[in-house]
Backbone bond lengths (Angstrom), bond angles and torsions (degrees), N, CA, C in turn:
res aa  C-N    CA-C-N  psi(-1)  N-CA   C-N-CA  omega(-1)  CA-C   N-CA-C  phi
1 M - - - 1.465 - - 1.521 111.10 -
2 D 1.346 118.40 -40.88 1.464 121.26 179.53 1.514 110.71 -61.94
3 E 1.355 117.03 -38.55 1.460 119.79 -179.56 1.526 110.49 -66.89
4 I 1.341 116.74 -38.28 1.464 120.37 178.91 1.524 110.16 -64.33
5 M 1.338 116.84 -44.70 1.465 120.37 179.26 1.521 110.75 -62.15
6 A 1.331 116.68 -39.82 1.471 120.12 -179.65 1.522 110.24 -64.34
7 E 1.351 116.60 -39.28 1.457 120.27 179.86 1.522 110.69 -66.18
8 E 1.333 117.87 -43.32 1.457 121.48 -179.56 1.519 111.57 -64.88
9 S 1.334 117.15 -35.85 1.459 120.85 -176.86 1.525 112.00 -66.09
10 K 1.324 117.10 -14.37 1.453 120.10 178.32 1.526 111.28 -73.91
11 Y 1.327 118.00 -18.31 1.452 121.57 -177.24 1.522 111.10 -88.91
12 T 1.332 114.29 140.15 1.461 121.02 -178.57 1.518 110.38 -113.67
13 I 1.330 115.94 131.35 1.458 122.12 179.58 1.522 109.03 -116.87
14 L 1.318 116.40 127.79 1.467 121.74 175.00 1.517 108.65 -97.95
15 V 1.337 116.93 120.70 1.459 122.61 178.85 1.531 108.29 -104.46
16 V 1.326 116.82 125.59 1.463 122.34 -176.00 1.523 109.40 -118.89
17 D 1.327 116.30 115.47 1.475 121.70 -179.12 1.516 107.61 -160.47
18 D 1.329 117.10 137.67 1.456 119.61 -178.38 1.527 112.76 -80.00
19 E 1.329 117.83 -8.76 1.470 121.99 179.07 1.529 110.36 -97.90
20 S 1.331 116.08 119.93 1.464 120.76 -178.91 1.529 111.62 -60.89
21 S 1.324 116.53 -34.08 1.464 119.39 -179.10 1.525 111.30 -64.77
22 N 1.344 116.70 -38.31 1.462 120.06 178.16 1.527 111.23 -67.69
23 L 1.323 116.29 -39.95 1.467 120.24 177.65 1.520 110.26 -61.68
24 A 1.331 115.91 -40.73 1.461 120.37 -179.00 1.525 111.35 -65.19
25 V 1.340 116.14 -41.97 1.464 120.27 -179.69 1.530 110.85 -64.14
26 L 1.319 116.57 -48.22 1.463 120.05 -178.34 1.526 111.53 -66.79
27 N 1.321 116.22 -36.23 1.458 119.55 177.11 1.532 110.70 -63.12
28 K 1.326 116.55 -40.05 1.464 121.05 179.13 1.528 111.06 -65.41
29 I 1.326 116.32 -38.05 1.462 120.59 -179.25 1.534 111.55 -70.92
30 L 1.323 116.51 -41.42 1.464 121.06 -169.29 1.524 115.23 -94.38
31 S 1.340 116.93 -31.07 1.465 119.76 -171.24 1.527 115.51 -61.84
32 P 1.346 120.43 -26.80 1.459 117.35 176.30 1.533 113.60 -63.52
33 K 1.343 116.94 -21.92 1.464 119.48 -176.03 1.522 113.32 -116.33
34 Y 1.334 117.69 -22.19 1.457 121.20 -174.14 1.529 111.05 -133.82
35 T 1.332 115.04 161.35 1.464 120.33 169.75 1.523 107.43 -82.77
36 V 1.326 117.20 123.71 1.463 121.36 -173.68 1.529 110.16 -112.89
37 L 1.334 115.89 127.14 1.459 123.04 171.78 1.528 107.41 -110.60
38 T 1.323 117.15 154.96 1.465 119.66 -179.05 1.528 110.99 -132.65
39 A 1.335 115.20 154.69 1.460 122.68 174.10 1.519 107.59 -147.39
40 K 1.345 116.79 141.82 1.467 121.37 -175.36 1.525 113.21 -102.31
41 S 1.338 117.81 6.62 1.458 120.01 177.03 1.522 108.84 -155.46
42 G 1.335 115.05 160.53 1.456 119.64 178.26 1.512 112.02 -63.68
43 E 1.332 115.56 -39.71 1.468 119.50 179.64 1.528 111.37 -62.19
44 T 1.335 116.08 -44.92 1.463 120.44 179.28 1.525 111.00 -63.81
45 A 1.331 116.68 -38.85 1.457 121.15 179.89 1.517 111.18 -61.56
46 L 1.338 116.51 -47.29 1.472 120.03 -179.76 1.529 111.21 -62.88
47 K 1.329 116.40 -38.45 1.449 120.02 179.16 1.526 111.16 -66.41
48 R 1.328 116.72 -43.33 1.470 120.51 -179.95 1.526 110.53 -63.45
49 I 1.329 116.33 -41.59 1.464 119.98 179.47 1.515 110.65 -65.63
50 D 1.335 116.32 -42.59 1.468 120.84 -179.55 1.522 111.43 -61.60
51 E 1.326 116.73 -39.18 1.466 121.07 -175.48 1.526 112.79 -85.47
52 A 1.327 117.11 -17.91 1.468 120.38 -174.59 1.526 111.66 -72.33
53 S 1.320 115.33 138.80 1.461 121.55 172.68 1.520 108.68 -144.47
54 P 1.323 117.93 108.81 1.454 127.06 3.15 1.525 112.52 -76.75
55 K 1.310 116.43 170.64 1.455 122.10 179.43 1.536 110.48 -71.71
56 P 1.351 116.78 156.34 1.464 118.69 174.04 1.524 110.61 -56.62
57 D 1.321 116.33 146.95 1.459 120.26 -179.62 1.523 112.06 -79.31
58 L 1.333 116.19 -26.46 1.468 121.17 -178.75 1.527 108.15 -153.47
59 V 1.333 116.43 145.59 1.474 122.00 178.54 1.519 108.57 -119.91
60 M 1.324 116.32 131.05 1.451 122.45 171.74 1.521 106.98 -107.12
61 L 1.324 116.61 118.85 1.459 121.18 -163.52 1.528 112.03 -125.28
62 D 1.340 115.52 119.08 1.466 121.00 175.77 1.521 109.72 -70.86
63 V 1.325 116.72 144.36 1.455 121.05 -179.90 1.523 111.46 -82.28
64 E 1.331 116.89 -48.04 1.460 121.21 -174.51 1.527 110.92 -90.74
65 M 1.330 116.23 102.80 1.466 121.93 177.20 1.515 108.76 -141.98
66 P 1.323 118.18 147.09 1.461 120.29 174.61 1.514 109.98 -66.86
67 G 1.327 116.74 155.24 1.463 119.13 -176.44 1.510 109.18 74.75
68 L 1.327 116.07 -129.51 1.467 120.26 176.86 1.525 109.63 -72.02
69 D 1.324 117.10 121.76 1.455 117.71 177.14 1.538 109.20 -84.36
70 G 1.336 115.15 175.74 1.452 119.19 -174.91 1.514 113.97 -61.47
71 F 1.332 117.59 -36.76 1.456 120.46 -179.29 1.538 110.60 -65.43
72 E 1.334 116.86 -39.67 1.462 120.09 178.73 1.531 111.02 -66.03
73 V 1.336 115.87 -40.81 1.464 119.40 177.61 1.522 110.24 -62.60
74 L 1.327 116.47 -43.92 1.461 121.34 179.52 1.531 110.94 -59.87
75 E 1.325 116.55 -43.44 1.468 120.03 178.84 1.517 111.37 -61.16
76 R 1.331 117.12 -40.73 1.471 120.27 -179.77 1.526 111.55 -68.28
77 L 1.327 116.11 -38.56 1.463 119.48 177.83 1.525 110.55 -63.25
78 R 1.320 116.89 -41.81 1.461 120.25 -178.48 1.525 112.54 -72.38
79 A 1.345 116.64 -24.79 1.469 120.17 -179.82 1.524 112.57 -81.70
80 N 1.330 116.61 -14.58 1.462 121.36 -177.46 1.528 109.49 -94.23
81 P 1.346 119.35 121.58 1.464 121.13 -178.88 1.537 113.49 -57.47
82 V 1.332 116.61 -28.18 1.463 120.46 -177.65 1.527 111.63 -76.39
83 T 1.339 116.89 -29.96 1.475 120.32 -174.34 1.525 113.53 -113.71
84 K 1.316 117.82 0.01 1.465 120.41 -171.55 1.531 113.08 -63.58
85 D 1.334 117.48 -23.24 1.465 119.55 -176.96 1.528 113.79 -99.47
86 I 1.334 117.94 1.60 1.465 119.71 177.12 1.528 108.36 -71.32
87 P 1.335 118.64 121.71 1.475 119.54 179.40 1.524 111.44 -66.25
88 V 1.331 116.37 137.78 1.461 122.18 -178.17 1.530 109.15 -124.25
89 I 1.330 116.35 128.13 1.460 122.68 173.71 1.525 107.78 -105.94
90 I 1.315 116.48 121.85 1.463 121.22 177.55 1.535 109.13 -77.98
91 I 1.328 116.08 132.48 1.471 120.80 174.49 1.519 107.69 -121.74
92 S 1.343 116.77 133.15 1.458 118.35 -175.16 1.517 111.91 -162.17
93 G 1.316 114.34 153.99 1.456 120.83 173.56 1.515 111.07 -91.06
94 L 1.330 116.17 -4.62 1.462 119.74 179.14 1.524 109.69 -68.01
95 S 1.293 116.36 136.13 1.462 119.86 -173.87 1.520 112.99 -101.62
96 G 1.318 117.50 -11.22 1.457 119.11 -176.60 1.512 112.58 -70.72
97 E 1.327 116.40 141.22 1.451 120.36 178.87 1.518 111.15 -66.28
98 N 1.345 116.53 -24.90 1.455 119.56 -179.54 1.527 111.97 -62.19
99 D 1.327 115.80 -34.68 1.467 119.08 -179.47 1.527 111.23 -68.49
100 E 1.326 115.85 -41.84 1.466 119.74 176.35 1.533 110.01 -63.30
101 E 1.328 115.79 -42.75 1.462 120.84 -179.29 1.534 110.79 -63.53
102 K 1.328 116.06 -41.24 1.461 119.57 -179.43 1.521 110.58 -65.18
103 G 1.340 116.70 -43.48 1.454 119.76 179.33 1.515 112.09 -60.81
104 L 1.326 116.83 -44.51 1.469 120.48 179.25 1.527 110.51 -66.44
105 F 1.333 116.98 -37.46 1.463 121.12 178.87 1.534 111.01 -62.83
106 L 1.323 116.23 -37.75 1.474 120.55 -178.91 1.530 112.32 -78.09
107 G 1.317 117.31 -6.96 1.463 119.21 174.99 1.507 116.16 117.14
108 A 1.333 118.22 5.63 1.462 119.69 175.23 1.530 109.22 -66.49
109 V 1.338 116.31 149.52 1.464 119.73 -179.26 1.514 112.32 -92.88
110 D 1.350 117.30 -15.36 1.459 119.69 -177.32 1.527 108.94 -165.59
111 Y 1.322 115.72 172.82 1.471 122.59 -177.21 1.523 107.38 -142.06
112 I 1.338 116.95 129.28 1.462 122.05 177.24 1.526 108.10 -125.43
113 A 1.334 116.07 126.75 1.457 121.45 -178.04 1.523 111.21 -89.81
114 K 1.325 114.99 148.06 1.468 121.33 171.43 1.524 108.37 -85.99
115 P 1.325 118.49 154.55 1.464 128.26 -5.13 1.530 111.55 -69.99
116 F 1.323 116.76 152.82 1.451 121.47 -172.90 1.524 112.55 -76.82
117 K 1.314 115.86 139.05 1.451 122.71 169.42 1.524 106.91 -110.05
118 A 1.317 115.54 120.49 1.461 120.77 -172.66 1.530 112.27 -53.90
119 T 1.330 116.73 -43.15 1.465 119.70 -177.57 1.525 112.07 -63.39
120 I 1.334 115.54 -39.41 1.464 119.55 -179.73 1.524 110.92 -70.28
121 V 1.334 116.31 -44.80 1.461 120.45 178.73 1.527 110.45 -57.19
122 L 1.329 116.82 -50.65 1.455 121.03 -178.56 1.521 111.98 -63.28
123 A 1.328 116.91 -42.38 1.455 119.97 -178.20 1.523 111.55 -61.53
124 R 1.342 115.78 -44.05 1.464 118.69 -177.66 1.524 112.06 -73.51
125 V 1.323 116.93 -39.68 1.462 119.26 176.74 1.521 110.17 -63.87
126 N 1.325 117.10 -44.76 1.463 120.53 179.23 1.528 111.43 -58.60
127 T 1.322 115.94 -40.13 1.469 120.22 179.60 1.512 111.58 -60.46
128 H 1.337 116.52 -46.86 1.465 119.37 -177.28 1.529 112.09 -73.48
129 I 1.311 117.98 -30.47 1.464 119.91 174.67 1.526 110.29 -67.45
130 R 1.327 116.75 -39.87 1.470 119.12 177.35 1.530 110.68 -63.89
131 L 1.336 117.43 -42.12 1.458 120.57 177.02 1.525 110.83 -61.85
132 L 1.325 115.46 -42.69 1.459 120.26 178.96 1.522 110.84 -61.22
133 N 1.318 116.26 -42.73 1.459 120.56 179.95 1.526 110.76 -63.28
134 Q 1.332 116.81 -40.52 1.460 120.24 178.37 1.524 111.27 -64.60
135 L 1.335 116.85 -41.98 1.461 120.41 178.96 1.520 111.44 -63.27
136 R 1.321 116.50 -41.02 1.459 119.88 -179.86 1.531 111.12 -67.37
137 T 1.316 115.52 -36.07 1.464 119.13 176.87 1.516 110.30 -62.05
138 I 1.338 115.68 -44.54 1.462 120.39 178.22 1.529 110.88 -63.00
139 E 1.336 116.41 -43.13 1.466 120.24 179.63 1.516 111.10 -63.72
140 N 1.325 116.44 -40.25 1.461 120.21 -177.96 1.516 112.08 -63.81
141 L 1.331 116.19 -27.33 1.456 118.89 178.65 1.525 110.97 -62.20
142 G 1.327 115.97 -27.16 1.454 119.60 178.47 1.512 113.97 -103.68
143 M 1.323 118.24 4.49 1.456 122.38 -175.63 1.528 113.09 -116.44
144 V 1.323 117.06 -3.34 1.457 120.97 -176.31 1.522 109.64 -118.94
145 D 1.324 116.90 134.28 1.459 121.69 177.28 1.529 109.31 -68.56
146 P 1.328 118.53 122.77 1.466 120.41 -174.05 1.525 114.34 -66.23
147 L 1.322 118.26 -25.82 1.467 119.90 -179.01 1.515 111.93 -79.24
148 T 1.328 116.49 -51.74 1.470 120.48 -172.67 1.524 113.16 -94.82
149 S 1.325 117.04 -12.73 1.479 122.66 -178.43 1.525 113.12 63.34
150 I 1.335 116.51 24.87 1.463 120.01 172.98 1.523 107.48 -113.27
151 P 1.340 118.81 167.45 1.476 120.44 -178.93 1.526 112.56 -53.79
152 N 1.339 115.56 146.44 1.461 120.20 179.77 1.528 111.12 -98.77
153 R 1.333 116.62 -170.90 1.460 120.96 -176.44 1.524 111.82 -62.63
154 R 1.315 116.44 -39.49 1.460 120.10 178.97 1.523 110.45 -60.99
155 S 1.316 116.46 -44.52 1.461 120.66 178.62 1.520 110.67 -64.70
156 F 1.330 116.29 -40.81 1.464 120.50 178.51 1.521 111.45 -61.09
157 D 1.326 117.14 -46.41 1.464 120.99 -178.58 1.529 111.07 -60.17
158 S 1.318 115.92 -40.98 1.460 120.72 179.65 1.525 111.34 -64.37
159 R 1.334 116.05 -45.26 1.465 119.72 -179.49 1.521 111.14 -69.58
160 M 1.318 117.44 -38.89 1.459 120.35 179.13 1.519 110.93 -58.91
161 D 1.333 116.81 -44.15 1.458 120.78 179.38 1.525 110.78 -60.97
162 L 1.325 116.56 -43.03 1.468 121.80 -179.11 1.528 111.28 -64.89
163 E 1.331 116.59 -48.26 1.465 120.04 -175.95 1.521 112.02 -73.97
164 W 1.318 117.76 -30.69 1.465 121.42 175.94 1.525 110.29 -60.13
165 R 1.349 115.55 -47.04 1.466 120.11 -179.95 1.518 111.33 -67.80
166 R 1.322 117.27 -35.80 1.462 119.89 178.94 1.525 110.90 -66.72
167 C 1.328 116.95 -44.19 1.466 119.87 179.38 1.530 110.99 -66.76
168 M 1.320 116.56 -32.47 1.463 119.62 175.60 1.520 110.45 -65.23
169 R 1.326 115.32 -45.21 1.463 120.36 -178.77 1.529 111.71 -64.55
170 E 1.328 116.33 -39.37 1.463 120.96 -175.88 1.520 113.11 -95.30
171 Q 1.350 116.80 1.33 1.472 122.82 179.40 1.535 111.43 54.68
172 K 1.322 113.88 51.71 1.467 121.19 179.58 1.521 110.02 -119.36
173 P 1.330 116.92 158.17 1.470 119.48 179.08 1.517 111.38 -78.60
174 I 1.307 115.77 154.58 1.453 121.64 172.80 1.523 107.93 -132.79
175 S 1.317 116.80 136.27 1.463 121.02 -178.94 1.517 110.40 -122.65
176 F 1.321 114.55 153.62 1.462 120.77 -178.76 1.531 108.98 -140.93
177 L 1.324 115.11 130.78 1.462 121.65 175.77 1.520 108.03 -107.67
178 M 1.317 117.12 123.74 1.458 121.21 173.44 1.525 107.56 -106.86
179 L 1.335 115.91 119.73 1.461 121.32 -173.24 1.520 110.53 -118.75
180 D 1.326 115.76 138.20 1.458 120.70 -179.92 1.526 109.45 -133.47
181 V 1.341 115.78 133.63 1.463 120.10 -179.85 1.518 108.92 -72.19
182 D 1.310 116.89 125.67 1.463 121.54 -177.77 1.524 111.09 -71.71
183 R 1.341 114.94 134.07 1.472 122.71 174.92 1.532 112.13 51.28
184 F 1.324 116.48 42.61 1.465 119.88 -176.82 1.528 111.82 -67.55
185 K 1.332 117.96 -35.45 1.463 120.14 178.11 1.527 110.81 -60.33
186 G 1.322 115.26 -41.89 1.458 118.97 178.16 1.527 111.60 -64.18
187 Y 1.331 116.22 -37.48 1.475 120.70 178.21 1.529 109.32 -62.59
188 N 1.345 116.80 -45.78 1.455 120.93 179.04 1.526 111.58 -62.92
189 D 1.311 116.26 -43.51 1.465 120.34 -179.21 1.516 111.40 -63.85
190 T 1.321 116.95 -34.63 1.477 121.56 -176.99 1.522 112.51 -79.21
191 Y 1.326 116.21 -44.90 1.466 120.46 -171.45 1.532 114.19 -109.52
192 G 1.316 117.33 -10.11 1.453 121.07 179.11 1.522 112.53 97.48
193 H 1.320 115.38 154.15 1.468 120.39 -176.99 1.527 113.95 -64.63
194 P 1.328 120.11 -35.99 1.471 118.57 176.11 1.523 112.40 -59.53
195 Q 1.334 116.60 -39.86 1.463 119.89 177.47 1.534 110.37 -68.38
196 G 1.336 116.24 -35.67 1.462 119.73 175.97 1.518 111.65 -62.79
197 D 1.332 116.23 -37.55 1.469 119.99 177.15 1.526 111.16 -64.11
198 V 1.328 116.06 -41.10 1.472 120.07 178.74 1.528 109.51 -62.03
199 L 1.315 116.54 -40.22 1.471 120.66 178.90 1.521 110.69 -62.15
200 L 1.327 117.80 -45.93 1.459 120.78 -179.09 1.522 111.05 -63.07
201 K 1.321 117.10 -40.57 1.465 120.82 177.89 1.521 110.93 -62.48
202 T 1.328 115.95 -39.74 1.469 120.67 -177.48 1.515 111.88 -66.54
203 I 1.337 116.72 -47.77 1.467 118.32 -177.47 1.524 111.08 -74.54
204 A 1.350 117.72 -25.92 1.466 119.91 175.75 1.525 110.41 -60.27
205 K 1.328 116.67 -38.69 1.462 120.67 178.29 1.532 110.96 -63.91
206 I 1.324 116.36 -35.46 1.472 120.24 178.03 1.529 109.93 -64.89
207 F 1.334 116.65 -43.00 1.455 120.45 -178.78 1.527 111.21 -66.97
208 V 1.322 116.58 -39.43 1.472 120.46 177.55 1.523 109.95 -61.53
209 G 1.328 116.99 -35.04 1.458 120.91 179.27 1.514 113.08 -63.16
210 A 1.334 116.38 -22.82 1.475 119.89 179.36 1.522 111.52 -83.01
211 A 1.320 117.25 -21.17 1.470 121.65 -178.63 1.525 108.89 -90.35
212 R 1.312 116.50 73.43 1.462 121.82 -169.43 1.514 114.51 -87.07
213 R 1.339 117.47 -28.99 1.454 120.37 -178.61 1.521 110.16 -86.85
214 P 1.339 117.54 157.35 1.472 119.73 -177.13 1.529 114.23 -56.03
215 A 1.333 117.79 -34.76 1.461 120.42 -176.82 1.525 112.96 -83.78
216 D 1.339 118.20 -15.78 1.462 121.45 178.63 1.517 110.81 -69.34
217 L 1.317 116.76 153.35 1.465 119.94 179.90 1.517 110.74 -149.20
218 A 1.335 115.48 129.20 1.459 121.65 169.96 1.517 107.66 -107.44
219 A 1.329 117.31 132.50 1.464 120.86 -175.66 1.527 110.32 -141.76
220 R 1.322 114.47 153.11 1.465 119.90 170.76 1.516 107.49 -89.75
221 I 1.323 116.20 113.23 1.460 121.44 -176.35 1.521 111.04 -76.73
222 G 1.327 115.88 -33.94 1.457 120.38 -179.92 1.515 110.88 160.51
223 G 1.338 117.38 138.72 1.457 119.93 179.17 1.516 111.49 57.64
224 E 1.340 115.17 -123.96 1.463 120.47 178.88 1.524 111.88 -100.36
225 E 1.323 117.11 20.78 1.459 122.28 -177.91 1.527 110.21 -107.35
226 F 1.333 115.21 133.40 1.464 121.65 -178.62 1.527 109.31 -127.17
227 G 1.327 115.60 162.46 1.458 120.88 175.70 1.508 110.27 -136.43
228 V 1.331 115.75 143.96 1.466 121.33 174.01 1.526 107.17 -123.91
229 L 1.317 115.88 116.04 1.466 122.41 -179.19 1.518 108.91 -95.01
230 L 1.347 116.44 129.22 1.463 121.90 -175.02 1.532 109.99 -129.93
231 P 1.323 118.23 83.49 1.475 120.05 177.10 1.528 110.50 -66.26
232 D 1.335 114.55 155.66 1.470 120.91 178.46 1.527 111.09 53.26
233 T 1.329 115.64 42.72 1.471 121.50 -177.84 1.525 109.61 -132.89
234 P 1.333 118.87 116.55 1.464 121.28 177.89 1.536 111.42 -72.68
235 L 1.310 116.16 168.01 1.457 121.59 -175.89 1.521 112.23 -57.91
236 E 1.313 117.66 -43.83 1.469 120.86 -177.75 1.530 111.50 -56.45
237 N 1.318 116.76 -45.34 1.462 120.39 179.60 1.512 111.67 -68.84
238 A 1.351 116.04 -38.09 1.466 119.70 179.19 1.525 111.19 -63.66
239 L 1.316 117.13 -39.98 1.464 120.89 178.45 1.522 111.17 -65.16
240 Y 1.316 116.06 -38.69 1.469 120.07 177.72 1.528 110.57 -61.51
241 I 1.344 116.35 -45.65 1.469 120.60 179.96 1.519 110.45 -65.79
242 A 1.325 116.97 -41.13 1.463 121.01 -179.93 1.522 111.24 -61.55
243 E 1.318 116.93 -45.08 1.471 120.59 179.85 1.518 110.90 -65.78
244 R 1.331 116.60 -37.90 1.461 119.40 178.08 1.523 111.15 -63.51
245 L 1.328 116.65 -41.99 1.458 120.36 178.39 1.524 111.08 -64.86
246 R 1.330 116.33 -43.59 1.460 119.71 178.61 1.523 111.05 -57.46
247 A 1.336 116.45 -45.06 1.458 121.60 -178.62 1.539 111.31 -67.74
248 E 1.322 117.11 -38.72 1.467 120.04 179.86 1.519 111.58 -65.05
249 V 1.327 116.90 -41.29 1.464 119.57 178.14 1.530 109.94 -66.19
250 E 1.313 117.30 -42.49 1.464 120.78 -179.94 1.529 111.14 -60.27
251 A 1.330 117.25 -30.77 1.459 121.45 -177.15 1.528 113.76 -81.28
252 V 1.339 116.53 -11.47 1.467 119.88 -177.44 1.528 110.64 -69.60
253 R 1.327 115.71 135.11 1.468 122.29 173.02 1.520 106.58 -122.50
254 L 1.325 116.05 122.57 1.458 120.68 -172.45 1.528 109.20 -124.72
255 A 1.320 115.72 120.39 1.463 120.40 179.99 1.524 110.61 -78.35
256 T 1.340 116.46 147.31 1.453 120.64 173.14 1.531 109.36 -71.81
257 A 1.328 116.48 168.81 1.462 120.65 -175.09 1.520 112.43 -58.73
258 D 1.337 116.58 -35.10 1.471 119.19 -179.92 1.523 112.77 -84.70
259 G 1.321 116.26 -3.76 1.460 120.81 178.02 1.511 114.93 74.67
260 K 1.328 118.42 6.99 1.458 121.03 -175.13 1.528 113.73 -85.76
261 V 1.341 116.10 -22.33 1.472 120.03 -176.80 1.522 109.67 -128.90
262 I 1.322 115.83 136.80 1.465 121.30 173.03 1.522 107.43 -101.92
263 T 1.327 116.07 120.81 1.463 120.11 -176.08 1.526 110.74 -105.70
264 Q 1.323 115.04 163.75 1.463 121.14 175.15 1.510 109.34 -151.93
265 T 1.304 116.75 166.44 1.459 121.57 178.87 1.516 109.36 -151.42
266 T 1.322 115.93 177.21 1.466 121.56 175.13 1.527 108.58 -138.26
267 V 1.320 115.86 167.71 1.467 120.75 175.76 1.517 109.28 -129.74
268 S 1.337 114.83 150.56 1.456 121.71 169.93 1.521 107.27 -105.96
269 V 1.345 115.43 146.79 1.465 119.55 -173.06 1.531 110.01 -131.85
270 G 1.323 115.02 128.92 1.453 120.95 171.24 1.529 108.93 -107.11
271 V 1.328 116.72 132.08 1.464 121.69 -174.95 1.528 110.31 -117.30
272 A 1.317 115.78 137.47 1.465 120.90 174.13 1.522 109.18 -135.60
273 T 1.325 115.58 141.31 1.469 121.97 176.28 1.523 108.42 -133.74
274 A 1.326 116.21 138.68 1.462 119.78 179.90 1.517 110.03 -145.23
275 Y 1.327 114.48 158.39 1.458 122.09 169.54 1.531 105.33 -112.55
276 P 1.333 117.97 94.89 1.459 120.36 -173.68 1.523 113.03 -59.18
277 V 1.322 115.76 138.41 1.466 122.32 175.23 1.521 107.31 -135.21
278 N 1.324 116.22 166.90 1.457 119.79 177.64 1.521 110.42 -55.88
279 G 1.315 116.29 128.25 1.454 120.59 179.85 1.522 113.60 100.88
280 S 1.327 117.20 -22.09 1.464 118.84 178.38 1.521 109.41 -76.02
281 K 1.335 116.32 148.32 1.459 120.75 -171.81 1.522 111.22 -116.87
282 I 1.322 113.97 140.00 1.459 119.91 176.67 1.525 110.29 -61.07
283 E 1.333 116.74 -38.67 1.460 120.49 -177.76 1.532 111.23 -59.65
284 D 1.340 116.53 -39.24 1.462 120.07 179.14 1.524 110.86 -68.56
285 F 1.325 116.18 -37.58 1.459 121.92 178.77 1.533 110.78 -62.69
286 I 1.316 116.56 -47.04 1.464 120.61 179.09 1.527 110.49 -66.01
287 A 1.332 116.48 -35.17 1.467 120.46 179.45 1.528 111.39 -62.27
288 V 1.334 116.98 -34.27 1.465 120.19 177.60 1.524 110.42 -64.69
289 A 1.329 116.67 -45.28 1.464 120.54 177.67 1.522 110.40 -61.85
290 D 1.324 116.62 -40.93 1.455 121.34 -179.81 1.534 111.02 -64.56
291 K 1.313 116.25 -41.48 1.472 120.84 178.11 1.526 110.54 -63.29
292 N 1.334 115.90 -42.15 1.463 119.47 178.83 1.528 111.45 -66.73
293 L 1.334 116.76 -36.85 1.461 119.98 176.21 1.526 110.64 -63.89
294 Y 1.316 116.50 -44.72 1.456 121.32 179.31 1.529 110.57 -58.67
295 Y 1.330 116.25 -41.61 1.461 120.36 178.99 1.535 110.93 -64.93
296 A 1.329 116.51 -41.78 1.467 120.25 178.72 1.528 110.80 -62.50
297 K 1.336 116.54 -39.87 1.468 120.44 -179.68 1.524 111.60 -67.09
298 N 1.323 116.00 -33.30 1.461 119.69 -173.85 1.523 114.05 -96.35
299 T 1.304 116.71 4.69 1.473 120.07 176.84 1.521 111.05 -124.10
300 G 1.340 115.59 31.06 1.458 118.46 172.99 1.517 116.63 123.39
301 R 1.341 117.72 -15.79 1.463 122.24 -178.53 1.537 111.29 64.02
302 N 1.355 115.33 175.21 1.468 121.99 179.19 1.519 111.25 51.84
303 K 1.324 115.45 48.26 1.466 119.90 179.59 1.520 110.13 -150.82
304 V 1.333 114.55 165.88 1.470 122.62 178.00 1.517 107.27 -109.56
305 C 1.325 116.03 132.56 1.469 119.87 179.44 1.525 110.09 -131.49
306 H 1.331 116.07 138.18 1.466 119.69 176.14 1.526 112.44 -134.63
307 M 1.339 117.47 0.60 1.468 121.22 -179.51 1.530 109.54 -137.50
308 A 1.329 115.59 65.74 1.461 119.90 -179.50 1.525 110.27 -60.88
309 R 1.319 115.52 137.90 1.479 119.99 179.97 1.522 110.16 -87.83
């Protein structure tokens, strides 16, 4: 039971209602099992969702509010690629079936009428959280590298697109480290592919250790190539992290399965930093990191490069 409660508490629900009494009731019902955020207007709700990282897992949205009503908020959420998949439950004192039908037509997943009954609220919220958890589990099967258990290229591409647009909107720098294991084919040929797999798993953990903030991401791009995405990170800080990772990998000593040989490896790192603006392309940004990595590989390996000639 404790494990179930801990899992549920990871989910965040945003409750939107202009009546403080309704917010208080729903908070009392939901807060023992979930993290509850509140907003008293449609405008405030959209702002909170836009600024939140990560986004709320579920939104409970009142229909009748001054300013933007619930239907307008729902339409805006569904029109935004970043928020279109957040499940929304319409809550309302309106009794007409047309209102329920309109909410479902606009993309709401459920409808709860006022006055609230705790058992009904919890049952319906629990149902949609369970569905959400199942969907995320299915998605994760295609977003995680099966060998290293860290995000894969698909996951990286998705996050890069999200953080690129965020840094553009907030006029902040974004940095990317492209890392490649030096002479990995030779390592595999010498010690065998199982030992090569152990090496990749070991250094993947080092890269994950560098992605400490919620928006940071370490991913396996493919083969022996990895990437570390660092939003809101200027070049100076990115170079510091890159050099630290290079040194940590160089310091690793890994025994073979029979314990007879102690192996080691190094990585080369290409670094790119940009301040995204309208018209700038992610592909060009990644190409800079790739060019710098290529230069590092061809000028001695086991080094960090950010200004390829």
